[in-house]
N, C-alpha and C positions, 0 to 999 in steps of 0.2 A: 516706583514711588520712592518720593522722600518721605520719611516719616521720622515723627519726633516720638521716642519710647522714653517715658518716665517712670521709673520702678527703683525705690530706695535700698533694696534687698540686692547686692550683687549676684547673691546665689541664684535669683530669678532672673536679673536683667540679662547675664552674660548668655544664658540657653536662648532667651528670647532673641536676643539680639542676633545671636548665631545663625538660627532658624530663619529669620527674616531676611538676613544678609544673603543665605543659601538660596532663600526664593526668588533673590533677584532685587530685592530693595535697598534703597539707600538709608541707611539708619543713624540719627543723632540719638545716642544712648546716653542719658543722665538720670543722677540720682535724687534731686532734690526741684521742689517747685519754683524756687527763686529764679534759677538757674533756666529752666524752663519759661518762666515769663520773659527773661531777657532774649533767648532766642526766638520766641514767638513774635518779639518786635522787629526781628532782625529778618525773619528768614519767612518764606512761604511753604507751607507744608501740604502734601497731598493728603495725610492722614496722622491723627493724634492718637496715641494709646497711652493712657494716664492711667495709673495706680491711684484709688482713691485716696489712701492713707501716706500721704507725703509730707517729709519734714517743711517746714515754714509755710509753704502754700500747698492746700491739698488738691489733689486730682479734679475734684468736683468744682471746687473754686476756680481752678485754672481754665476748665470748661466755661464756666459761666463767664468769666471775664473775655475768654476769647469769643464768645456768642456775643457779647456786648460790643466787641469792636468789629461785630456784622462780619465776622470770618467765616467761612462756610465748609471748609474740609471736614469730612467726618470724624467724629471722635468716639473711640471705643474706650471703656472705662473697665479695668481690673480692680476687683475687689473681693474680699473674703465674706464680705456684708452679703447675706443672699435673701433677705427678707424681701418680700413684696413692696413694702414700704421705701426700702434703702433703694430699690429697682427704681422705683417710682421718682424718688428724689435725683436720682443721677439722671433719669431720661429728662427731667424737668428743667434741670440745668444745663441741658443743650445737647447731652451724649446721644448719638446715634445708635449704639449697642451697649451691651453690658455682657462681661464675662467674669464668674466667680473662681477664684482660686480654690485649687493648685491648676493652674493653666494648662489645658491638654493643647500640645503645640500643633496637632493635625488640625483641632476644632478652630484654635487661632487663626490658622492659616486661611482657612475657609472661609471665615470671618472677615478678615483682611481683603481676600478675593472680592466678596460681597461688597464691602463698603468701597472697594475703589471704583466699581461702577457708579458711585455717587460724585466721585472727584470730577471737578471741571475739565481735568485733561482727558479723562474717558473717552477713547477712540473707539471701544470695542475690544476684544481679546488679542486682535492682531493689530499689529502696524504693517503699513504697506507701504515701499517705494517702489515703482512700477511692478515687477514681478517676483520681488523679494518681501517675504513675508516673516514678521517676527512674533513669535506666539508668545504672549506675555504670561500663560499660565504654565507650560511646558518648559520655557527658557531654550526654544528652539529657531532657527532660521531655516526656513524654505524656499526653495527656487527649482523650477522645473522638475518636479516630483523628486528632488534631492532635499535630504535634510540633514542638518547639522545639529549636536546639543552643544548649548553654552554653558560654562561654568557662571555664578552668579555674577562674577566682577566682568566675565565678558558680556555677559547680558545687560549689566547696568550701561557699559560703554555703548552696545549696540542700542539700546533703548534711546540712550541720549542723542546719539547721532540721528537716529530715524525720526525723533522729535525736532530734529533741527536739519532736515536735508539741505544740501546744497549749500549749507554755511560752513565758513572757514572757523573751526574751534581751537583755540590756543591750548598749550599744555594747562596753563593756569586755570582756564575754564573748565577744563576736564578734569584737573584735580579738586576745584571747588564742589563740582557738580557729584562728583562719584566717592569722595572720601568724608565720612562724616564727620561732625564738629567733635574736635578732641583729638584726632587721629592723622597722624603725618605721614604720607606716602614715601618711598624712598626715592631717591633722584631718577632713577631710572623707570620706575614704576608705569608711568604713562607709554613710553617706548615699548617697554614688555607686553604692555597689554594691546597695543596696537598692533604688535606683530603676531600675538597669539589670535586676535580676533580674525586678523587675515588669513590664517591658515584656516580658521572654521568657514570664512567665507570662500575659499578656494575649494572646500569640498561641495560647495553648493555654484560653484563657477561665477564667482563675484567677487573674486579678490582684488579686482582693478578698481572695483566700486569705491573701496577705501584709499583716498589718496593723500600723499604727502603734499602740503602746499609750503615751500620753500621758505624759512623764516618765521612762519605764521602759524602752522598747527596742521590740522587735519579735516578732510571734508569727505561726505558720503554722499556720493552723486553716481548718476547713470552714465557709463562713458559713451562718449559718441560714436556712433558706428561708421 
């Protein structure tokens, strides 16, 4: 999933970003509500995780504006406010869920998995192309009773390819899809990532499914027999 994470405390932002990235999500992590407003006008997210108390524009105000714009992605509010009236206020602003700080990472990831099921892109806990399956919870690929574990970044690429099967995806498209706002991949990052993913696919007998299309990019497809 592409997630917008807005938290003004770097000491809390970085562990959350790291945990979500390890779980296979693509994260735009920022520290103020005004930048979040701009990003929400530019990109379509699968999930928003918003701290309530933010400089310039609060997380609750961001949520309310987002809903007024008729956007439907799930919203999770993080806050130290824990009274019933605070929770009601946040939920009435359009939030789908509410997590009180300090945030427990295990619980956060469970909430994210639950909210993912409300995303318009949700197609179940597995994506399938022919007899190749990608498990969104365990970050594994499976085929013919063989299983390979993927790293977070390998999983991100595999999910992107499986959501765009048989399409040629350029280096630039992959970079824009997989690297969050404000991060810059190294020049050979996509090539290296494709090579690593092919090694994982080889484990399940599907190495040839990920093909180079000369001068254009990469495509995931079932080879002709």
